LUMMILO-613731 format. One record per residue (C-alpha): residue number from 1; y, x negated, z. Coordinates in Angstrom, 3 decimals. Layout:
% LUMMILO-613731
<r seq="NUM" c2="Y" c1="X" c3="Z"/>
...
//
This chain:
% LUMMILO-613731
<r seq="1" c2="54.495" c1="-56.675" c3="6.888"/>
<r seq="2" c2="57.836" c1="-58.256" c3="6.002"/>
<r seq="3" c2="58.418" c1="-59.351" c3="2.438"/>
<r seq="4" c2="62.021" c1="-60.538" c3="2.158"/>
<r seq="5" c2="61.112" c1="-63.801" c3="0.484"/>
<r seq="6" c2="62.688" c1="-65.816" c3="3.295"/>
<r seq="7" c2="59.793" c1="-67.236" c3="5.278"/>
<r seq="8" c2="61.501" c1="-67.710" c3="8.647"/>
<r seq="9" c2="62.987" c1="-64.193" c3="8.537"/>
<r seq="10" c2="59.582" c1="-62.726" c3="7.686"/>
<r seq="11" c2="57.926" c1="-64.686" c3="10.502"/>
<r seq="12" c2="60.462" c1="-63.548" c3="13.105"/>
<r seq="13" c2="60.259" c1="-59.949" c3="11.889"/>
<r seq="14" c2="56.461" c1="-59.954" c3="11.969"/>
<r seq="15" c2="56.457" c1="-61.471" c3="15.457"/>
<r seq="16" c2="58.869" c1="-58.791" c3="16.708"/>
<r seq="17" c2="56.870" c1="-55.944" c3="15.152"/>
<r seq="18" c2="53.645" c1="-57.217" c3="16.716"/>
<r seq="19" c2="55.451" c1="-57.615" c3="20.047"/>
<r seq="20" c2="56.723" c1="-54.026" c3="19.865"/>
<r seq="21" c2="53.224" c1="-52.756" c3="19.040"/>
<r seq="22" c2="51.827" c1="-54.644" c3="22.040"/>
<r seq="23" c2="54.573" c1="-53.390" c3="24.380"/>
<r seq="24" c2="54.050" c1="-49.855" c3="23.073"/>
<r seq="25" c2="50.320" c1="-49.994" c3="23.730"/>
<r seq="26" c2="50.991" c1="-51.420" c3="27.201"/>
<r seq="27" c2="53.157" c1="-48.389" c3="28.051"/>
<r seq="28" c2="51.014" c1="-45.922" c3="26.099"/>
<r seq="29" c2="53.673" c1="-45.101" c3="23.493"/>
<r seq="30" c2="53.913" c1="-45.688" c3="19.753"/>
<r seq="31" c2="55.814" c1="-48.370" c3="17.845"/>
<r seq="32" c2="58.351" c1="-45.757" c3="16.739"/>
<r seq="33" c2="58.947" c1="-44.553" c3="20.289"/>
<r seq="34" c2="59.494" c1="-48.075" c3="21.620"/>
<r seq="35" c2="61.930" c1="-48.645" c3="18.734"/>
<r seq="36" c2="63.905" c1="-45.539" c3="19.690"/>
<r seq="37" c2="63.984" c1="-46.553" c3="23.356"/>
<r seq="38" c2="65.181" c1="-50.054" c3="22.509"/>
<r seq="39" c2="67.712" c1="-49.412" c3="19.767"/>
<r seq="40" c2="68.959" c1="-45.889" c3="20.515"/>
<r seq="41" c2="68.896" c1="-45.845" c3="24.326"/>
<r seq="42" c2="68.654" c1="-49.257" c3="25.990"/>
<r seq="43" c2="70.737" c1="-51.439" c3="23.648"/>
<r seq="44" c2="73.744" c1="-49.049" c3="23.465"/>
<r seq="45" c2="73.594" c1="-48.531" c3="27.230"/>
<r seq="46" c2="73.636" c1="-52.289" c3="27.871"/>
<r seq="47" c2="76.496" c1="-52.676" c3="25.374"/>
<r seq="48" c2="78.555" c1="-50.023" c3="27.180"/>
<r seq="49" c2="77.881" c1="-51.644" c3="30.553"/>
<r seq="50" c2="78.904" c1="-55.058" c3="29.189"/>
<r seq="51" c2="82.065" c1="-53.592" c3="27.643"/>
<r seq="52" c2="83.017" c1="-51.950" c3="30.954"/>
<r seq="53" c2="82.360" c1="-55.211" c3="32.809"/>
<r seq="54" c2="84.542" c1="-57.178" c3="30.382"/>
<r seq="55" c2="87.383" c1="-54.692" c3="30.854"/>
<r seq="56" c2="86.953" c1="-54.831" c3="34.653"/>
<r seq="57" c2="87.020" c1="-58.626" c3="34.684"/>
<r seq="58" c2="90.059" c1="-58.794" c3="32.383"/>
<r seq="59" c2="91.942" c1="-56.386" c3="34.645"/>
<r seq="60" c2="90.928" c1="-58.439" c3="37.675"/>
<r seq="61" c2="92.044" c1="-61.656" c3="35.966"/>
<r seq="62" c2="95.407" c1="-60.154" c3="34.980"/>
<r seq="63" c2="96.046" c1="-58.969" c3="38.569"/>
<r seq="64" c2="95.572" c1="-62.497" c3="39.839"/>
<r seq="65" c2="98.225" c1="-63.959" c3="37.522"/>
//
């Protein structure tokens, strides 16, 4: 699969691709669909939630000072 020339990068990439194929087959969806769900939907959503939580906690911290 991976062919970057850096063995540890290739091993991690191959492991992740196989994991995504297995998760996709578990849910009955393709590798491409699980990729879209992870990197277009779930990851950005989690990032937005974390950003909002950081802002909330900073505001809370500043009120206490």
